[in-house]
N, CA, C and O of each residue as an XYZ file, in Angstrom:
752
protein
N     -12.047     38.254    -35.235
C     -11.790     38.700    -33.707
C     -13.594     38.095    -32.996
O     -13.772     37.529    -31.917
N     -14.407     38.377    -33.778
C     -15.572     37.569    -33.204
C     -15.926     35.945    -32.643
O     -16.532     35.446    -31.695
N     -15.085     35.422    -33.948
C     -15.437     33.789    -33.960
C     -14.102     33.634    -32.757
O     -14.332     32.687    -32.005
N     -12.971     34.257    -32.481
C     -12.277     34.135    -30.942
C     -12.838     34.101    -29.992
O     -12.629     33.268    -29.111
N     -13.933     35.262    -29.929
C     -15.000     35.418    -29.242
C     -16.147     34.436    -28.757
O     -16.918     34.438    -27.798
N     -15.990     33.843    -29.521
C     -17.394     33.120    -29.323
C     -16.650     31.305    -28.993
O     -17.136     30.449    -28.254
N     -15.550     31.218    -29.719
C     -14.652     30.163    -28.792
C     -14.872     29.804    -27.716
O     -15.426     28.829    -27.208
N     -13.962     31.454    -27.084
C     -13.773     31.435    -26.065
C     -14.876     31.241    -24.797
O     -14.668     31.046    -23.599
N     -16.105     31.373    -25.541
C     -17.242     31.707    -24.593
C     -17.543     30.635    -24.673
O     -18.003     30.309    -23.579
N     -17.576     29.489    -25.637
C     -17.696     28.357    -25.585
C     -16.910     27.292    -24.566
O     -17.257     26.353    -23.849
N     -15.712     27.933    -24.889
C     -14.683     26.945    -23.718
C     -15.198     27.179    -22.744
O     -15.732     26.293    -22.076
N     -15.177     28.665    -22.326
C     -15.710     28.669    -20.640
C     -17.190     28.418    -19.973
O     -17.329     28.167    -18.776
N     -18.423     28.532    -21.032
C     -19.340     27.913    -20.940
C     -19.033     25.857    -20.638
O     -19.603     25.232    -19.743
N     -18.329     25.417    -21.347
C     -18.180     24.220    -21.071
C     -17.271     23.747    -19.971
O     -17.308     22.609    -19.501
N     -16.208     24.989    -19.482
C     -15.388     24.800    -18.120
C     -16.938     24.912    -17.122
O     -17.023     23.969    -16.335
N     -17.643     25.504    -17.085
C     -18.712     26.060    -16.456
C     -19.271     24.628    -16.044
O     -19.180     24.129    -14.922
N     -19.953     23.981    -17.331
C     -20.529     23.312    -16.787
C     -20.319     21.830    -16.725
O     -21.270     21.052    -16.787
N     -18.880     21.376    -16.583
C     -18.060     20.509    -16.306
C     -18.320     20.899    -14.696
O     -19.039     20.285    -13.907
N     -17.538     22.080    -14.448
C     -17.361     22.285    -12.609
C     -18.755     22.141    -12.602
O     -18.785     21.401    -11.618
N     -19.509     22.216    -12.803
C     -21.466     22.094    -12.120
C     -21.569     20.618    -11.627
O     -21.746     20.229    -10.473
N     -21.386     19.732    -13.003
C     -21.745     18.473    -12.772
C     -21.100     17.780    -11.888
O     -21.559     16.890    -11.173
N     -19.475     18.392    -11.949
C     -18.726     17.804    -10.913
C     -19.601     18.144     -9.698
O     -20.276     17.332     -9.065
N     -19.512     19.231     -9.504
C     -20.361     19.956     -8.041
C     -21.573     19.092     -7.493
O     -21.693     18.897     -6.283
N     -22.425     18.607     -8.374
C     -23.550     17.916     -8.572
C     -22.721     16.351     -7.853
O     -22.706     15.978     -6.680
N     -22.218     15.829     -8.851
C     -21.581     14.338     -8.443
C     -20.969     14.438     -6.989
O     -21.460     13.860     -6.020
N     -19.874     15.213     -6.944
C     -19.658     15.070     -5.551
C     -20.772     15.646     -4.674
O     -20.415     15.029     -3.670
N     -21.779     16.299     -4.275
C     -22.420     16.123     -3.602
C     -23.512     15.066     -3.291
O     -24.207     14.904     -2.288
N     -23.428     14.270     -4.698
C     -24.465     13.130     -4.388
C     -23.530     12.169     -3.940
O     -23.916     11.086     -3.501
N     -22.399     12.454     -4.007
C     -21.486     11.182     -2.718
C     -21.338     11.480     -1.551
O     -20.762     10.672     -0.823
N     -21.772     12.628     -1.063
C     -21.729     12.510     -0.071
C     -22.362     11.974      1.230
O     -22.184     12.647      2.245
N     -22.825     11.243      1.282
C     -23.652     10.008      1.733
C     -22.873      8.798      1.837
O     -22.905      7.924      0.971
N     -22.317      8.749      2.669
C     -21.920      7.209      2.945
C     -22.411      6.364      4.114
O     -22.382      6.726      5.290
N     -22.911      5.085      3.615
C     -23.453      4.436      4.794
C     -22.386      3.789      6.233
O     -21.197      3.485      6.324
N     -23.475      3.797      7.129
C     -22.130      3.390      8.225
C     -21.935      2.500      8.525
O     -22.802      1.666      8.787
N     -20.520      2.289      8.621
C     -19.806      0.944      8.721
C     -20.384     -0.080     10.229
O     -19.861      0.527     11.164
N     -20.849     -0.785     10.585
C     -21.212     -1.327     11.654
C     -20.132     -2.213     11.995
O     -19.624     -2.220     13.116
N     -19.731     -3.042     10.950
C     -18.967     -4.128     10.989
C     -17.513     -3.959     10.479
O     -17.586     -3.541      9.323
N     -16.549     -4.073     10.765
C     -15.397     -3.615     10.044
C     -14.358     -4.218     10.870
O     -14.392     -4.225     12.101
N     -13.270     -4.813     10.029
C     -11.862     -5.103     10.570
C     -10.532     -4.627     10.343
O      -9.752     -5.122      9.530
N     -10.295     -3.631     11.103
C      -9.466     -2.940     10.781
C      -8.424     -2.560     12.456
O      -9.059     -2.390     13.497
N      -7.017     -2.487     12.465
C      -6.256     -2.407     13.279
C      -6.518     -1.504     14.358
O      -6.373     -1.792     15.546
N      -7.099      0.140     13.689
C      -7.041      1.207     14.701
C      -7.622      1.672     13.793
O      -7.880      1.399     12.621
N      -7.967      3.147     15.175
C      -9.314      4.479     14.351
C      -8.675      5.464     14.297
O      -7.861      5.698     15.191
N      -8.853      6.339     13.229
C      -8.140      7.753     13.059
C      -9.125      8.497     12.800
O     -10.108      8.215     12.115
N      -8.777      9.920     13.593
C     -10.200     10.927     13.166
C      -9.019     11.911     13.082
O      -7.914     11.894     13.624
N      -9.786     13.047     11.959
C      -9.104     14.212     11.203
C      -9.831     15.092     12.462
O     -10.573     14.518     13.259
N      -9.613     16.188     12.534
C      -9.807     16.834     13.895
C     -10.751     17.839     12.896
O     -10.658     17.755     11.671
N     -11.756     18.891     13.625
C     -12.456     19.352     12.877
C     -13.833     19.393     13.850
O     -13.997     18.634     14.805
N     -14.741     20.372     13.443
C     -16.275     20.261     14.065
C     -16.267     20.785     15.443
O     -15.582     21.779     15.681
N     -16.962     20.217     16.386
C     -16.912     20.819     17.505
C     -16.743     18.865     18.562
O     -17.403     18.617     19.571
N     -16.294     18.422     18.275
C     -15.829     17.102     19.029
C     -16.646     15.867     18.662
O     -16.384     14.801     19.219
N     -17.663     15.954     17.718
C     -18.574     14.997     17.451
C     -17.455     13.716     16.856
O     -17.553     12.512     17.094
N     -16.643     14.249     16.216
C     -15.537     13.478     15.250
C     -14.932     12.161     16.643
O     -15.041     10.946     16.810
N     -14.250     13.411     17.428
C     -13.641     12.174     18.514
C     -14.442     11.491     19.239
O     -14.244     10.315     19.544
N     -15.489     12.213     19.605
C     -16.409     11.028     20.563
C     -16.755     10.619     19.905
O     -17.677      9.948     20.368
N     -16.634     10.379     18.113
C     -17.279      8.987     17.403
C     -16.167      7.806     17.321
O     -16.376      6.606     17.140
N     -14.824      8.527     17.517
C     -13.287      7.502     17.329
C     -13.433      7.029     18.858
O     -13.117      5.847     18.991
N     -13.807      7.623     19.962
C     -13.898      6.705     20.723
C     -15.103      5.773     21.249
O     -15.062      4.818     22.024
N     -15.874      6.193     20.771
C     -16.855      5.125     20.449
C     -16.613      3.604     19.951
O     -17.053      2.480     20.194
N     -15.942      4.039     19.363
C     -15.355      2.662     18.137
C     -13.888      2.171     18.367
O     -13.347      1.262     17.737
N     -13.345      2.893     19.340
C     -11.883      2.019     19.808
C     -12.216      0.021     20.014
O     -11.560     -0.924     19.574
N     -13.166      0.038     20.643
C     -13.236     -1.516     20.911
C     -13.525     -2.337     20.057
O     -13.055     -3.462     20.231
N     -14.387     -2.106     18.833
C     -14.103     -2.104     17.817
C     -12.994     -2.920     16.772
O     -13.063     -3.982     16.155
N     -11.904     -1.820     16.909
C     -10.667     -2.378     16.550
C      -9.953     -3.250     17.063
O      -9.993     -3.418     18.282
N      -8.899     -4.230     16.020
C      -7.999     -5.078     16.640
C      -7.204     -4.920     17.657
O      -7.252     -5.845     18.468
N      -6.225     -3.752     17.985
C      -5.312     -3.259     18.640
C      -5.855     -2.274     19.303
O      -5.027     -1.536     19.839
N      -7.471     -1.872     19.531
C      -7.879     -0.641     20.526
C      -6.912      0.424     20.529
O      -6.154      0.752     21.442
N      -7.056      0.961     19.282
C      -6.313      1.974     19.119
C      -7.122      3.436     18.834
O      -8.136      3.402     18.136
N      -6.802      4.292     19.209
C      -7.029      5.429     18.400
C      -6.192      6.685     18.251
O      -5.718      7.262     19.230
N      -6.014      7.118     16.931
C      -5.198      8.089     16.844
C      -5.891      9.208     15.987
O      -6.589      9.175     14.973
N      -5.390     10.279     16.853
C      -5.832     11.748     16.506
C      -5.086     12.651     15.763
O      -4.106     13.256     16.199
N      -5.462     12.730     14.843
C      -4.390     13.742     13.632
C      -4.961     15.155     13.710
O      -6.102     15.418     14.090
N      -3.937     16.137     13.261
C      -4.251     17.050     13.344
C      -4.866     18.269     14.318
O      -5.534     19.295     14.187
N      -4.201     17.487     15.395
C      -4.407     18.915     16.915
C      -3.325     19.538     17.142
O      -2.155     19.195     17.311
N      -4.069     20.839     17.118
C      -3.503     21.845     17.799
C      -2.571     22.040     19.060
O      -2.947     21.587     20.142
N      -1.409     22.679     18.950
C      -0.442     22.343     20.060
C      -0.489     23.103     21.275
O       0.332     23.247     22.181
N      -1.867     23.647     21.045
C      -2.584     24.098     22.454
C      -3.341     22.959     22.913
O      -4.306     23.379     23.553
N      -3.326     21.918     22.872
C      -4.833     20.723     22.590
C      -3.966     19.777     23.856
O      -3.027     19.018     23.619
N      -4.504     20.029     25.095
C      -3.918     19.154     26.270
C      -5.016     17.832     26.259
O      -6.188     17.809     26.636
N      -4.175     16.750     25.681
C      -5.261     15.853     25.833
C      -6.227     15.378     26.944
O      -7.457     15.350     26.903
N      -5.328     14.979     28.030
C      -6.202     14.697     29.430
C      -6.807     15.234     29.412
O      -7.943     14.761     29.367
N      -6.654     16.663     29.426
C      -7.823     17.799     30.574
C      -8.742     17.958     29.430
O      -9.806     18.481     29.759
N      -8.642     17.676     28.259
C      -9.986     17.889     26.846
C     -10.686     16.254     27.046
O     -11.866     15.910     27.112
N      -9.484     15.498     27.103
C     -10.740     13.888     26.663
C     -10.990     13.502     27.774
O     -11.963     12.750     27.832
N     -10.370     13.775     28.925
C     -11.373     13.327     30.411
C     -12.129     14.067     31.238
O     -13.047     13.771     32.003
N     -11.449     15.356     30.889
C     -12.508     16.543     32.237
C     -13.669     16.832     30.945
O     -14.850     16.629     31.228
N     -13.359     17.258     29.673
C     -14.495     17.806     29.106
C     -15.288     16.849     28.533
O     -16.503     16.822     28.726
N     -14.530     15.823     27.635
C     -15.881     15.036     27.025
C     -15.610     13.458     27.880
O     -15.762     12.282     27.549
N     -15.267     13.963     28.782
C     -15.950     12.454     29.939
C     -15.228     11.347     29.232
O     -16.011     10.397     29.196
N     -14.165     11.051     28.688
C     -13.784      9.490     28.266
C     -13.104      9.158     29.563
O     -12.742      9.979     30.406
N     -12.966      7.770     29.622
C     -12.380      6.911     30.593
C     -10.834      7.391     30.860
O     -10.317      7.856     29.844
N      -9.940      7.373     32.093
C      -8.866      8.016     32.111
C      -8.036      6.825     31.706
O      -7.421      7.082     30.672
N      -7.796      5.565     32.179
C      -7.589      4.475     31.673
C      -7.393      4.207     30.444
O      -6.297      3.779     30.083
N      -8.625      4.447     29.387
C      -9.003      3.822     27.855
C      -8.226      5.186     27.409
O      -7.679      4.881     26.349
N      -7.930      6.485     27.700
C      -7.167      7.605     27.636
C      -5.703      7.580     27.039
O      -5.285      7.871     25.918
N      -4.920      7.020     28.461
C      -3.704      6.184     28.784
C      -3.482      5.477     27.653
O      -2.704      5.754     26.740
N      -4.179      4.585     27.757
C      -3.399      3.358     27.197
C      -3.803      2.983     25.512
O      -3.232      2.083     24.895
N      -5.054      3.987     24.830
C      -5.396      3.302     23.542
C      -5.409      5.047     22.941
O      -5.675      5.171     21.746
N      -5.200      6.025     23.550
C      -5.470      7.299     22.601
C      -4.242      8.141     22.513
O      -3.876      8.763     23.511
N      -3.660      8.199     21.528
C      -2.550      8.852     20.861
C      -3.016     10.107     20.102
O      -4.001     10.133     19.364
N      -2.123     11.244     20.390
C      -2.523     12.288     19.705
C      -1.351     12.866     18.581
O      -0.145     12.628     18.647
N      -1.934     13.560     17.699
C      -0.706     13.829     16.522
C      -0.874     15.234     16.349
O      -1.873     15.617     15.739
N       0.159     16.278     16.905
C       0.604     17.447     16.360
C       0.736     18.419     15.313
O       0.426     19.603     15.176
N       1.632     17.014     14.201
C       2.314     17.531     13.088
C       1.877     18.504     11.865
O       2.329     19.387     11.136
N       0.380     17.558     12.193
C      -0.202     17.825     10.806
C      -0.949     18.797     10.901
O      -1.547     18.930     11.969
N      -1.227     20.102      9.483
C      -1.942     21.576      9.602
C      -2.532     21.461      8.446
O      -2.722     22.498      7.812
N      -2.950     20.231      7.908
C      -4.003     19.603      6.371
C      -4.133     18.405      6.287
O      -3.593     17.540      6.976
N      -5.092     18.253      5.160
C      -5.558     16.524      5.031
C      -4.057     16.031      4.354
O      -3.757     14.861      4.593
N      -3.228     16.717      3.646
C      -2.162     16.037      2.811
C      -1.218     15.439      4.514
O      -0.853     14.328      4.896
N      -1.152     16.477      4.970
C      -0.656     15.999      6.201
C      -0.651     15.297      7.601
O       0.229     14.927      8.378
N      -1.946     15.278      7.585
C      -2.581     14.148      8.327
C      -2.512     12.690      7.755
O      -2.269     11.700      8.444
N      -2.750     12.684      6.443
C      -2.029     11.165      5.827
C      -0.824     10.955      5.924
O      -0.492      9.770      5.963
N       0.395     12.143      6.006
C       1.398     11.568      6.268
C       1.619     11.222      8.012
O       2.269     10.284      8.475
N       1.081     11.983      8.563
C       1.300     12.039     10.176
C       0.781     10.506     10.251
O       1.545      9.627     10.652
N      -0.102     10.314      9.984
C      -1.032      8.928     10.097
C       0.111      7.913      9.588
O       0.509      7.164     10.480
N       0.589      7.777      8.591
C       1.213      6.977      8.142
C       2.444      6.680      9.196
O       2.580      5.586      9.744
N       3.104      7.524      9.354
C       4.519      7.388     10.340
C       3.609      6.642     11.674
O       4.112      5.606     12.108
N       2.414      7.081     12.279
C       2.243      6.607     13.567
C       2.020      5.165     13.430
O       2.554      4.439     14.268
N       0.988      4.403     12.077
C       0.953      3.691     11.589
C       2.221      2.565     11.539
O       2.450      1.551     12.198
N       2.976      3.287     10.360
C       4.640      1.883     10.389
C       4.991      1.619     12.034
O       5.264      0.489     12.441
N       4.946      2.888     12.987
C       5.489      2.350     14.285
C       4.721      1.526     14.744
O       5.210      0.506     15.230
N       3.578      1.670     14.735
C       3.156      0.705     15.768
C       1.998     -0.452     14.723
O       0.822     -0.807     14.797
N       2.967     -0.668     13.959
C       2.379     -2.077     12.799
C       1.011     -2.046     12.724
O       0.331     -3.063     12.861
N       0.634     -1.147     12.553
C      -0.824     -0.892     12.030
C      -0.619     -1.149     10.099
O       0.360     -0.978      9.373
N      -1.961     -1.594      9.817
C      -1.873     -2.033      8.419
C      -3.282     -1.278      7.448
O      -3.420     -1.056      6.245
N      -4.296     -1.014      8.828
C      -5.786     -1.192      8.537
C      -6.569      0.339      9.315
O      -6.585      0.272     10.544
N      -6.962      1.171      8.929
C      -7.756      1.565      9.970
C      -9.152      1.915      9.883
O      -9.642      0.952      9.295
N     -10.167      2.821     10.152
C     -11.098      3.055     10.175
C     -10.962      5.066      9.837
O     -10.422      5.815     10.651
N     -11.176      5.233      9.379
C     -10.785      6.717      8.665
C     -12.311      7.768      9.190
O     -13.280      7.936      8.450
N     -12.191      8.311     10.496
C     -13.048      8.999     10.795
C     -13.277     10.645     10.493
O     -12.513     11.329     11.172
N     -13.955     11.231      9.827
C     -14.289     12.779      9.263
C     -15.587     13.058      8.769
O     -16.477     12.229      8.577
N     -15.627     14.043      8.613
C     -16.722     14.821      8.094
C     -18.162     14.289      6.744
O     -17.452     13.582      6.028
N     -19.056     14.253      6.326
C     -18.853     13.705      5.050
C     -18.563     14.561      4.119
O     -18.209     14.107      3.031
N     -18.647     16.151      4.327
C     -18.448     16.729      3.074
C     -16.709     16.653      3.142
O     -16.289     17.030      2.048
N     -15.570     16.289      4.067
C     -14.363     16.057      3.865
C     -13.874     14.582      3.629
O     -12.676     14.390      3.422
N     -14.888     13.385      3.656
C     -14.290     12.334      3.342
C     -13.787     11.730      1.386
O     -13.156     10.705      1.130
N     -14.107     12.340      0.764
C     -14.051     11.720     -0.596
C     -12.064     12.575     -0.409
O     -11.041     11.891     -0.452
N     -12.095     14.189     -0.212
C     -10.509     14.082     -0.131
C     -10.056     13.308      0.515
O      -9.412     12.440     -0.075
N     -10.122     13.251      1.516
C      -9.538     12.900      2.849
C      -8.999     11.033      2.478
O      -7.900     10.488      2.581
N     -10.316     10.521      2.049
C      -9.683      8.950      1.781
C      -9.003      8.721      0.358
O      -8.381      7.677      0.160
N      -9.141      9.863     -0.809
C      -8.158      9.703     -1.655
C      -6.971     10.101     -1.525
O      -6.180      9.471     -2.227
N      -6.338     11.252     -0.629
C      -5.153     11.587     -0.143
C      -4.535     10.364      0.580
O      -3.375     10.004      0.379
N      -5.586      9.608      1.633
C      -5.095      8.590      2.605
C      -4.590      7.233      1.844
O      -3.700      6.418      2.087
N      -5.400      7.342      0.990
C      -4.789      5.863     -0.167
C      -3.577      6.240     -1.039
O      -2.761      5.351     -1.282
N      -3.415      7.288     -1.454
C      -2.152      7.999     -2.025
C      -0.763      7.989     -0.823
O       0.318      7.630     -1.290
N      -0.792      8.241      0.161
C      -0.183      8.478      0.385
C       0.007      7.720      1.879
O       1.174      7.874      2.239
N      -0.716      7.008      2.784
C      -0.553      6.011      3.763
C      -0.421      4.840      3.476
O       0.258      4.379      4.394
N      -0.621      4.130      2.842
C      -0.288      2.624      2.643
C      -1.137      1.948      3.604
O      -0.745      0.993      4.275
N      -2.215      2.408      3.665
C      -2.841      1.575      4.639
C      -4.013      1.268      4.065
O      -4.386      2.042      3.183
N      -4.803      0.203      4.364
C      -6.247     -0.004      4.046
C      -7.324      0.977      5.198
O      -7.345      1.109      6.422
N      -8.140      1.530      4.065
C      -8.774      2.650      4.613
C     -10.227      2.092      4.420
O     -10.612      1.589      3.365
N     -11.041      2.243      5.616
C     -12.229      2.071      5.908
C     -13.087      3.426      5.928
O     -13.074      3.783      7.106
N     -13.725      4.219      5.278
C     -14.445      5.423      5.633
C     -15.585      5.154      6.451
O     -16.403      4.238      6.366
N     -15.481      6.387      7.496
C     -16.572      6.219      8.727
C     -16.976      7.827      8.683
O     -16.281      8.737      9.136
N     -18.195      7.955      8.067
C     -18.347      9.473      7.872
C     -18.941     10.219      9.104
O     -19.376      9.294      9.791
N     -19.190     11.351      9.742
C     -19.718     11.595     11.053
C     -20.752     12.599     10.357
O     -20.619     13.747     10.781
N     -21.100     12.544     10.019
C     -22.328     13.364      9.082
C     -22.741     15.008      9.751
O     -22.933     15.126     10.961
N     -22.853     16.340      8.705
C     -22.770     17.175      8.723
C     -24.293     17.642      9.323
O     -25.463     17.500      8.968
N     -23.365     18.463     10.755
C     -24.529     18.821     10.971
C     -25.865     19.639     11.112
O     -26.795     19.603     11.918
N     -25.471     20.667      9.589
C     -26.461     21.748      9.121
C     -27.041     21.159      8.598
O     -26.346     20.207      8.240
N     -28.137     21.046      8.204
C     -29.175     20.382      7.233
C     -28.963     20.832      5.892
O     -29.149     20.053      4.958
N     -28.500     22.306      5.657
C     -28.020     22.839      4.308
C     -26.620     22.736      4.544
O     -26.096     23.137      5.584
N     -25.802     22.038      3.296
C     -24.469     22.776      3.214
C     -24.274     24.128      2.377
O     -24.445     24.230      1.162
N     -23.907     25.086      3.204
C     -23.781     26.380      2.745
C     -22.392     25.852      1.040
O     -21.362     25.181      0.966
N     -23.301     26.711     -0.039
C     -22.669     25.909     -1.533
C     -21.700     26.456     -1.457
O     -20.927     25.846     -2.195
N     -20.945     27.683     -0.787
C     -19.341     28.257     -0.909
C     -18.648     27.066     -0.255
O     -17.577     26.829     -0.813
N     -18.913     26.293      0.696
C     -18.588     24.931      1.499
C     -18.478     24.398      0.359
O     -17.424     24.442     -0.275
N     -19.485     23.854     -0.041
C     -19.127     22.794     -0.963
C     -18.210     22.926     -2.115
O     -17.297     22.175     -2.456
N     -18.626     24.019     -2.645
C     -17.391     24.663     -3.995
C     -16.385     24.603     -3.356
O     -15.774     23.756     -4.008
N     -15.474     24.990     -2.210
C     -14.490     24.915     -1.619
C     -13.923     23.549     -1.668
O     -12.948     23.173     -2.317
N     -14.746     22.812     -0.818
C     -14.202     21.401     -0.585
C     -14.114     20.342     -1.838
O     -13.334     19.389     -1.850
N     -15.091     20.678     -2.952
C     -14.881     20.153     -4.321
C     -13.617     20.492     -4.950
O     -12.956     19.636     -5.538
N     -13.228     21.780     -4.848
C     -12.155     22.324     -5.699
C     -10.951     21.541     -5.042
O     -10.341     20.670     -5.661
N     -10.714     21.829     -4.027
C      -9.916     21.075     -2.851
C      -9.487     19.555     -3.199
O      -8.305     19.216     -3.132
N     -10.543     18.631     -3.585
C     -10.633     17.702     -4.248
C     -10.061     17.539     -5.408
O      -9.192     16.668     -5.417
N     -10.297     18.201     -6.599
C      -9.558     18.418     -7.379
C      -8.397     18.672     -7.644
O      -7.667     18.078     -8.437
N      -8.145     19.632     -6.949
C      -6.472     20.374     -6.593
C      -6.166     18.989     -6.350
O      -5.713     18.469     -7.370
N      -6.261     18.058     -5.194
C      -5.500     17.151     -4.633
C      -5.303     15.855     -5.846
O      -4.195     15.398     -6.126
N      -6.600     15.381     -6.486
C      -6.279     14.776     -7.599
C      -5.120     14.877     -8.897
O      -4.465     13.969     -9.408
N      -5.149     16.439     -9.228
C      -4.378     16.859    -10.353
C      -3.023     16.725     -9.844
O      -2.249     16.479    -10.769
N      -2.322     16.816     -8.445
C      -1.592     16.793     -8.011
C      -1.063     15.303     -7.835
O       0.074     15.012     -8.207
N      -1.825     14.467     -7.319
C      -1.516     13.206     -7.185
C      -1.931     12.113     -8.657
O      -2.191     10.913     -8.574
N      -1.888     13.017    -10.058
C      -1.985     12.322    -11.069
C      -1.495     10.619    -11.394
O      -0.741     10.928    -12.317
N      -1.402      9.543    -11.345
C      -0.101      9.060    -11.641
C       0.537      8.815    -12.676
O      -0.064      9.031    -13.728
N       1.533      8.445    -12.732
C       2.192      8.153    -13.676
C       2.389      6.424    -14.403
O       2.959      5.443    -13.925
N       1.835      6.555    -15.395
C       2.155      5.500    -16.186
C       3.097      4.201    -15.713
O       4.302      4.258    -15.961
N       2.602      3.147    -15.100
C       3.836      2.126    -15.055
C       3.833      1.286    -16.492
O       2.944      1.185    -17.338
N       5.261      0.687    -16.435
C       5.495      0.215    -17.672
C       5.408     -1.051    -17.094
O       5.551     -2.058    -17.788
């Protein structure tokens, strides 16, 4: 019985050690260099934060080949014209011609699927993916698995100087779960 408890303690200690090392690696991979030159068909922004991602997407529209911006994961109470034009002061003609809003997704997995369908309809093959630095690893992984698009990551840095530990752990666990769900089967 005592040896069984010792083994169980060793297994728990190893699991905690691997989790701690994984969180450290995850934290060290948060910093992405800002991409200044990119060749993509469109910009995709995942909602969240206080609008800084959408503003960054708007600022990048002209650098995309098709001058398109897709905002994925928008709440169905969001009135794009009111918010984009009246609150964020975006140009009305740019909003009308170049910005589309997706209301169907509620999480990152659904963002990737919603973007895939939008991109297929618009004949888009590559995107600049804009989200927070904390969210990018999981978003990029899921978009690579589900969207069929060439992804160029573009992070908007977390405005907090210190990321709360629970947010870091939560996002790391979500990344691990996402990877476990999408373990690729061996191809013959």
